[in-house]
C-alpha positions as CSV (number, residue, x, y, z in Angstrom):
1,M,-42.9,33.3,-21.7
2,K,-43.2,30.4,-19.3
3,K,-42.9,27.0,-21.1
4,C,-42.7,23.5,-19.8
5,T,-40.7,20.7,-21.4
6,F,-41.7,17.0,-21.4
7,Y,-39.4,14.2,-22.7
8,T,-40.7,10.8,-23.7
9,T,-39.6,7.6,-25.2
10,L,-41.5,4.6,-26.5
11,A,-41.0,2.4,-23.4
12,L,-43.2,1.7,-20.4
13,V,-41.7,-0.2,-17.5
14,A,-43.8,-1.2,-14.4
15,G,-46.4,1.5,-15.3
16,L,-43.8,4.3,-15.3
17,M,-43.2,6.4,-18.4
18,L,-39.5,6.5,-19.2
19,F,-38.1,9.8,-20.4
20,T,-35.1,10.6,-22.6
21,A,-33.8,13.2,-24.9
22,N,-30.6,14.5,-26.5
23,A,-32.5,17.2,-28.5
24,G,-30.2,19.8,-29.9
25,W,-26.9,18.3,-28.7
26,G,-25.1,18.9,-32.0
27,Q,-27.6,17.2,-34.3
28,E,-28.7,18.6,-37.6
29,K,-32.4,19.2,-38.1
30,W,-34.4,17.6,-41.0
31,I,-37.4,19.8,-40.2
32,D,-37.5,23.1,-38.3
33,E,-40.8,24.9,-38.7
34,N,-42.5,27.6,-36.6
35,I,-45.5,27.9,-39.0
36,Q,-44.9,31.7,-39.5
37,A,-44.2,31.2,-43.2
38,W,-47.2,28.9,-43.9
39,T,-50.3,30.0,-45.8
40,S,-53.2,31.1,-43.7
41,R,-56.1,28.7,-43.8
42,A,-59.6,28.3,-42.4
43,Y,-60.6,24.8,-41.2
44,G,-60.3,22.3,-44.0
45,N,-58.0,19.9,-45.8
46,W,-54.7,21.5,-46.9
47,T,-51.1,20.9,-47.9
48,Q,-48.0,23.0,-47.2
49,T,-44.5,22.7,-48.7
50,I,-41.7,22.9,-46.2
51,N,-37.9,22.4,-46.2
52,V,-36.7,18.9,-45.3
53,G,-32.9,19.1,-45.0
54,E,-31.6,20.5,-48.3
55,S,-34.8,19.3,-50.1
56,T,-38.5,19.9,-49.6
57,G,-41.5,17.9,-48.6
58,T,-45.3,18.2,-48.1
59,V,-47.3,18.6,-44.9
60,T,-50.8,17.2,-45.2
61,M,-53.5,18.6,-43.0
62,T,-57.0,17.1,-42.4
63,D,-59.6,19.3,-40.7
64,C,-57.0,21.9,-39.6
65,N,-56.6,25.6,-39.8
66,V,-53.4,27.7,-40.0
67,S,-52.7,31.0,-38.3
68,P,-49.2,32.1,-39.2
69,T,-49.3,35.5,-37.5
70,S,-51.5,34.8,-34.5
71,T,-49.7,34.7,-31.1
72,H,-50.5,32.6,-28.0
73,D,-48.4,32.5,-24.8
74,G,-45.5,34.2,-26.6
75,N,-45.5,31.8,-29.6
76,T,-46.4,33.3,-33.0
77,G,-47.9,30.9,-35.6
78,W,-49.8,27.7,-35.2
79,V,-51.7,24.9,-36.9
80,Q,-54.9,24.2,-35.0
81,M,-56.3,20.7,-35.0
82,R,-60.0,20.2,-34.4
83,A,-61.2,17.6,-31.9
84,T,-62.6,15.3,-34.5
85,V,-61.7,11.9,-36.0
86,P,-59.6,12.1,-38.0
87,S,-58.1,15.6,-37.5
88,I,-54.6,14.9,-38.8
89,L,-51.3,16.8,-39.1
90,E,-49.0,14.6,-41.2
91,L,-45.4,15.5,-41.8
92,P,-43.2,14.6,-44.8
93,E,-40.9,11.6,-44.8
94,V,-37.4,12.1,-43.2
95,P,-34.4,9.8,-43.9
96,N,-33.9,9.0,-40.2
97,V,-34.7,10.5,-36.8
98,S,-33.2,10.8,-33.3
99,Q,-35.9,13.1,-31.7
100,I,-39.0,14.8,-32.7
101,E,-40.1,18.0,-30.9
102,F,-43.3,20.0,-30.8
103,N,-44.6,23.2,-28.9
104,I,-48.3,22.6,-28.2
105,S,-51.0,24.5,-26.4
106,A,-54.8,24.4,-26.1
107,F,-57.8,26.5,-25.0
108,G,-58.2,24.7,-21.7
109,A,-56.4,22.2,-19.3
110,G,-56.1,18.5,-19.6
111,R,-56.0,18.2,-23.4
112,S,-54.1,15.4,-25.3
113,V,-53.0,14.4,-28.8
114,V,-51.4,11.2,-30.2
115,L,-48.1,11.0,-32.1
116,Q,-47.9,8.2,-34.6
117,R,-45.4,7.0,-37.2
118,Y,-45.9,4.8,-40.3
119,D,-44.1,1.5,-40.1
120,G,-44.5,0.6,-43.8
121,E,-47.8,-1.2,-43.2
122,A,-49.8,0.7,-40.6
123,W,-49.8,3.8,-38.3
124,V,-48.4,2.8,-34.9
125,S,-48.6,4.9,-31.7
126,V,-45.3,6.6,-30.7
127,A,-46.4,8.7,-27.7
128,T,-49.5,10.4,-26.2
129,Y,-48.9,14.0,-25.3
130,S,-51.2,14.7,-22.3
131,G,-51.6,17.6,-19.9
132,I,-51.8,20.1,-22.7
133,G,-53.2,23.5,-21.5
134,T,-53.1,27.2,-22.1
135,T,-49.4,27.4,-21.4
136,V,-47.3,26.3,-24.3
137,I,-45.6,22.9,-23.5
138,N,-42.5,21.6,-25.3
139,F,-42.7,17.9,-26.0
140,I,-39.6,16.0,-27.1
141,T,-39.8,12.3,-28.0
142,D,-36.8,10.1,-28.5
143,V,-37.2,7.8,-31.5
144,D,-33.6,6.8,-32.6
145,L,-34.6,5.2,-35.9
146,D,-32.0,4.9,-38.6
147,A,-34.5,4.5,-41.4
148,P,-36.9,6.7,-43.4
149,T,-40.1,7.4,-41.5
150,I,-43.3,9.5,-41.5
151,F,-44.9,11.1,-38.4
152,R,-48.3,12.5,-37.8
153,L,-50.4,14.0,-34.9
154,T,-54.0,12.8,-34.6
155,N,-56.8,11.9,-32.2
156,A,-56.8,15.3,-30.4
157,S,-59.1,15.2,-27.3
158,H,-60.0,18.8,-27.8
159,P,-58.9,21.5,-30.2
160,I,-55.1,22.0,-29.9
161,R,-52.5,24.4,-31.4
162,V,-49.2,23.1,-32.7
163,H,-46.7,26.0,-32.7
164,D,-43.3,24.5,-33.6
165,I,-42.1,21.3,-35.2
166,I,-38.5,20.0,-35.2
167,I,-37.2,16.6,-36.3
168,Y,-33.5,15.9,-35.6
169,E,-31.2,13.6,-37.6
170,Y,-30.1,10.2,-36.2
171,L,-26.8,10.1,-34.5
172,E,-24.6,7.3,-33.2
173,A,-22.0,7.5,-30.4
174,D,-19.0,5.3,-29.5
175,V,-20.2,5.0,-25.9
176,D,-23.7,3.7,-25.2
177,N,-26.0,5.6,-22.9
178,P,-27.4,4.3,-19.7
179,T,-30.8,2.7,-20.2
180,S,-34.2,2.8,-18.5
181,F,-33.6,6.3,-17.1
182,A,-36.7,7.2,-15.0
183,A,-37.8,9.6,-12.3
184,I,-40.4,9.2,-9.5
185,A,-41.7,12.0,-7.3
186,E,-41.9,11.2,-3.6
187,Y,-43.6,12.9,-0.7
188,D,-42.6,11.8,2.8
189,S,-43.9,13.6,5.9
190,G,-43.4,17.1,4.4
191,D,-40.3,16.3,2.4
192,H,-40.3,16.5,-1.4
193,N,-37.9,14.1,-3.2
194,I,-37.3,12.8,-6.7
195,I,-36.0,9.2,-6.9
196,L,-33.9,8.6,-10.1
197,S,-33.1,5.1,-11.5
198,W,-31.3,3.7,-14.5
199,D,-29.5,0.6,-15.8
200,L,-25.8,0.8,-16.7
201,N,-24.9,0.2,-20.4
202,A,-23.7,-3.2,-21.6
203,A,-20.1,-2.3,-20.8
204,N,-21.1,-1.4,-17.2
205,D,-19.5,2.0,-17.6
206,D,-19.7,4.5,-14.8
207,V,-22.4,7.3,-15.0
208,L,-22.4,11.0,-14.4
209,L,-25.8,12.4,-13.2
210,A,-26.5,16.2,-13.3
211,W,-29.6,18.4,-12.6
212,S,-30.8,21.7,-14.0
213,S,-33.7,24.0,-13.2
214,D,-34.4,24.9,-16.8
215,G,-33.3,21.8,-18.8
216,T,-30.1,23.4,-20.1
217,F,-27.0,21.1,-20.0
218,G,-23.5,21.2,-21.4
219,A,-23.0,18.7,-24.2
220,T,-20.1,17.0,-22.5
221,P,-19.3,17.2,-18.8
222,D,-16.0,18.8,-17.8
223,T,-16.2,17.9,-14.1
224,Q,-17.2,14.8,-12.1
225,T,-17.3,16.4,-8.7
226,P,-20.8,16.6,-7.1
227,G,-21.9,20.2,-6.6
228,E,-19.8,21.6,-9.4
229,T,-21.3,23.2,-12.5
230,I,-20.8,21.8,-15.9
231,T,-19.8,24.3,-18.6
232,G,-22.9,25.0,-20.6
233,G,-25.3,24.1,-17.9
234,G,-26.1,21.5,-15.2
235,T,-24.9,20.7,-11.7
236,V,-23.3,17.4,-10.9
237,L,-25.2,15.2,-8.5
238,Y,-23.4,11.9,-8.7
239,F,-20.5,10.0,-10.4
240,G,-20.0,6.3,-10.1
241,D,-21.5,2.9,-10.8
242,N,-24.7,3.0,-8.8
243,T,-28.1,2.6,-10.5
244,S,-30.2,5.0,-8.4
245,Y,-30.0,8.4,-6.7
246,A,-32.4,10.2,-4.4
247,H,-32.5,14.0,-5.0
248,E,-33.9,15.2,-1.6
249,D,-35.3,18.3,0.2
250,L,-36.7,19.9,-3.0
251,N,-39.3,22.6,-3.5
252,P,-43.0,21.6,-3.9
253,N,-44.7,21.7,-7.3
254,T,-41.4,22.4,-9.1
255,T,-40.0,20.8,-12.2
256,Y,-36.5,19.5,-12.0
257,H,-34.5,18.4,-15.1
258,Y,-31.9,15.6,-15.1
259,R,-29.3,14.3,-17.5
260,I,-27.1,11.2,-17.3
261,W,-24.1,10.1,-19.3
262,S,-22.0,6.9,-19.5
263,F,-18.2,7.4,-19.2
264,D,-15.9,4.7,-20.4
265,G,-12.8,6.3,-18.8
266,A,-12.0,8.4,-21.9
267,E,-15.3,9.5,-23.6
268,Y,-18.9,10.3,-22.6
269,S,-22.0,9.0,-24.3
270,L,-24.5,11.5,-25.8
271,G,-26.6,11.5,-22.6
272,V,-30.2,10.9,-21.9
273,T,-32.6,13.3,-20.0
274,V,-35.6,13.1,-17.8
275,N,-37.7,15.8,-16.0
276,K,-40.1,15.4,-13.1
277,T,-42.3,17.7,-11.1
278,T,-42.5,17.4,-7.4
279,Y,-45.9,17.1,-5.7
280,P,-47.6,20.1,-4.4
281,D,-48.0,20.5,-0.6
282,P,-51.1,18.8,0.7
283,V,-54.1,21.1,1.2
284,A,-56.4,21.1,4.2
285,T,-59.7,22.7,4.8
286,T,-62.1,23.5,7.6
287,L,-65.9,23.2,7.6
288,P,-68.2,24.2,6.2
289,Y,-66.5,23.4,2.8
290,L,-68.2,24.4,-0.5
291,E,-66.8,23.9,-4.0
292,E,-68.9,25.1,-6.9
293,F,-66.1,25.1,-9.6
294,A,-66.9,28.6,-10.7
295,D,-63.5,29.3,-12.3
296,D,-61.3,26.2,-11.9
297,L,-60.9,23.0,-9.9
298,G,-60.2,25.1,-6.8
299,D,-58.1,23.3,-4.3
300,M,-58.8,19.8,-5.6
301,Y,-55.8,17.5,-6.3
302,V,-55.9,15.6,-9.5
303,Y,-54.0,12.3,-9.9
304,T,-53.8,10.1,-12.9
305,V,-53.3,6.4,-12.3
306,A,-53.7,5.4,-16.0
307,G,-54.9,7.1,-19.2
308,V,-54.8,10.5,-20.8
309,K,-58.2,12.0,-20.0
310,P,-57.9,13.4,-16.5
311,W,-60.4,15.4,-14.4
312,V,-60.7,18.9,-15.9
313,H,-62.6,22.0,-15.2
314,D,-65.4,22.9,-17.7
315,A,-66.3,26.5,-18.5
316,G,-69.9,25.5,-17.5
317,G,-68.7,25.5,-13.9
318,Y,-68.2,21.9,-12.9
319,A,-65.5,19.1,-12.8
320,L,-65.6,16.8,-15.8
321,A,-64.1,13.3,-16.5
322,N,-64.7,11.5,-19.8
323,G,-62.7,8.6,-21.1
324,F,-64.1,8.8,-24.6
325,Q,-61.3,8.5,-27.2
326,G,-58.9,7.9,-24.4
327,E,-57.1,4.7,-23.4
328,N,-58.1,1.5,-21.7
329,P,-58.3,2.0,-18.8
330,E,-58.8,5.6,-17.9
331,N,-58.3,5.8,-14.1
332,H,-58.3,9.3,-12.6
333,W,-58.8,10.7,-9.0
334,L,-60.2,14.0,-7.9
335,I,-59.2,14.4,-4.3
336,L,-60.6,17.0,-1.9
337,P,-58.6,18.8,0.7
338,G,-58.0,17.0,4.0
339,I,-60.3,17.5,7.0
340,N,-59.7,17.1,10.7
341,M,-62.9,15.2,11.4
342,D,-62.1,14.9,15.2
343,V,-63.1,18.5,15.8
344,Y,-66.6,18.2,14.3
345,D,-69.8,16.4,15.1
346,E,-72.7,15.4,12.8
347,V,-70.8,15.9,9.5
348,N,-72.7,15.4,6.2
349,M,-71.9,15.7,2.6
350,T,-73.9,16.5,-0.6
351,F,-73.0,17.1,-4.2
352,D,-74.6,17.0,-7.7
353,T,-73.7,14.7,-10.6
354,W,-74.6,14.5,-14.3
355,W,-73.9,11.8,-16.8
356,R,-74.2,10.9,-20.5
357,F,-73.1,8.0,-22.7
358,G,-71.4,4.7,-21.8
359,N,-72.2,2.4,-18.9
360,D,-72.2,2.5,-15.2
361,D,-70.9,-1.0,-14.2
362,A,-67.9,-2.8,-12.8
363,D,-65.7,-1.7,-15.6
364,N,-67.0,1.9,-16.0
365,Y,-67.9,3.9,-13.0
366,L,-67.7,7.0,-10.8
367,K,-67.2,6.2,-7.1
368,L,-66.7,8.2,-3.9
369,Y,-64.1,7.1,-1.2
370,Y,-62.6,8.3,2.0
371,S,-59.2,7.5,3.5
372,T,-57.7,8.2,6.9
373,N,-54.1,7.3,6.0
374,Y,-53.5,9.1,2.6
375,A,-50.6,11.5,2.5
376,G,-52.7,14.2,0.6
377,V,-50.6,13.9,-2.6
378,G,-49.2,11.1,-4.7
379,S,-50.7,7.8,-5.7
380,P,-54.0,6.8,-4.0
381,A,-52.6,3.3,-4.1
382,S,-50.4,4.2,-1.2
383,A,-53.4,4.4,1.2
384,S,-56.5,2.4,2.2
385,W,-59.9,3.7,0.8
386,T,-63.5,3.0,1.9
387,E,-66.3,3.5,-0.6
388,L,-69.2,5.8,0.3
389,P,-72.4,5.1,-1.8
390,F,-74.4,8.0,-3.2
391,D,-77.4,8.6,-5.4
392,K,-77.0,9.1,-9.1
393,P,-79.4,10.6,-11.6
394,A,-81.8,8.1,-13.0
395,S,-81.7,9.7,-16.5
396,D,-78.9,11.0,-18.6
397,Q,-78.3,14.7,-19.1
398,E,-80.0,15.6,-15.9
399,W,-78.3,16.9,-12.7
400,G,-79.2,15.0,-9.6
401,S,-78.3,15.2,-5.9
402,S,-76.2,12.6,-4.2
403,G,-78.5,12.7,-1.2
404,V,-77.2,13.4,2.2
405,I,-74.1,11.3,2.9
406,D,-73.5,10.6,6.6
407,L,-69.8,11.1,7.5
408,N,-70.3,10.8,11.3
409,G,-68.6,7.5,11.6
410,I,-65.3,8.7,10.1
411,E,-62.6,9.7,12.6
412,G,-59.1,11.1,12.1
413,T,-57.2,14.3,12.1
414,S,-56.5,14.0,8.3
415,V,-59.4,12.5,6.4
416,W,-59.4,12.6,2.6
417,L,-62.5,12.3,0.3
418,A,-62.0,11.5,-3.3
419,F,-63.9,10.8,-6.5
420,Q,-62.5,8.0,-8.7
421,Y,-63.4,8.0,-12.4
422,Y,-62.8,4.7,-14.2
423,S,-63.6,3.6,-17.7
424,T,-62.6,0.7,-20.0
425,N,-64.9,-0.5,-22.8
426,A,-67.9,1.9,-22.5
427,P,-66.7,5.3,-21.1
428,R,-69.3,7.5,-19.5
429,R,-69.0,11.2,-19.2
430,W,-69.4,12.3,-15.6
431,Q,-69.8,15.8,-14.2
432,V,-69.6,16.8,-10.5
433,D,-70.6,20.1,-9.0
434,N,-71.7,21.8,-5.8
435,I,-69.7,19.8,-3.3
436,N,-70.9,20.7,0.2
437,I,-69.4,19.3,3.5
438,Y,-71.0,20.7,6.6
439,E,-71.6,20.2,10.3
440,D,-75.3,19.5,10.8
441,K,-75.7,21.1,14.2
442,D,-78.8,20.7,16.3
443,F,-81.5,23.3,15.7
444,V,-81.6,26.0,18.4
445,T,-85.1,27.3,19.2
446,F,-85.2,31.0,20.1
447,Y,-87.9,32.5,22.2
448,F,-88.7,36.2,22.7
449,R,-90.0,37.7,25.8
450,G,-93.6,38.8,25.5
451,P,-95.1,42.1,26.6
452,A,-96.0,42.7,30.2
453,W,-99.6,41.8,29.8
454,M,-98.5,38.3,28.9
455,D,-98.2,37.4,32.6
456,N,-98.5,33.7,31.8
457,D,-95.5,33.7,29.5
458,P,-93.9,30.3,30.4
459,H,-90.5,31.6,29.6
460,D,-90.7,34.6,31.9
461,P,-88.3,33.9,34.8
462,E,-90.8,35.4,37.2
463,V,-93.6,33.0,36.3
């Protein structure tokens, strides 16, 4: 079974999600459920008694079904949440918590669900698990709360399946961890890098940074030498008092896991963890280019600037973006393969769009852009973009043509076209299909040579 792991905390700094986890490093578990012993249920409102430490507690389900013996992507047992409000999976109270962990999957790509906790007065958001798809994803969220608390999953964007639930007890250590541990993927002229950053703890202790291909690390480092392997897992990258490190010359579209500890000269902290996936290699195409989204998004590149509702493929055979029940704002890009426009003349573009709900205004829109200095992957903010106007359907729920978009004035050996979906207060559902970029060559008139009796044929070379 292939499974991805994502670690989250509650903090956002400069628009970057910070990641951390100590899951499983010696903690006891208050809750450890794989759903396989639960009672099978159809969609409805149910309760289920489970173990909480040495006691028991009650799981409360609203608009959920339970399949304890069904298997998906190697995981047997799940609770399925319907994409309705409120479809809720509420867990029993635990005395304290360090991390909470879920294995989650869905029927299609780009799904999301929200984790909340009850603060004694109201439900507050802890994390949004996005990017859920048909492959089971392991989400681990660091909470570090030394007080009784209740968690729930809610606001699923689409039906999702929760396979495993684990809540770890709260732990304290004598040495504080580094803080603000974050990772950023970087693509630079064909090189794939991950830039790691952190803050030293209040004592300014040295740090040890290690990486792993599968997220497995030894609990306590037994070497500080870069390149050496830690017993239990992980390879040392760095030891010292710096606050950043560039992990360079990596493979494209590959997830790398990192763990960092503070060291006070005698003891290590528990450690915090981050993972990051490098960008894929940029994709280029030749003309004519046709994308009909028959089975997936093809060679499109999807980038999320903000929000949890990215561009996805719909089984109806089109690309779809819809910020409904998402965040404010939702800002997502659907980027076409690069084109060398210098080798073509008279290039045009057409496509079809469809919309429903919401507004089309300065705060909610679908736009088409091109760039001549985009790298092909990574944030669109790194490049300059020029808008290309196009026709939109006059009425909702009707497909309409963009009209012929003239690309003749665009020059460059690496030109990128992209759709930007943006929504805030009135999200509109947009669908895009039948993207066609072609060279509109002059018509060629063919003549045939007539029979011999047509002695006045103007195209006969003997006339």
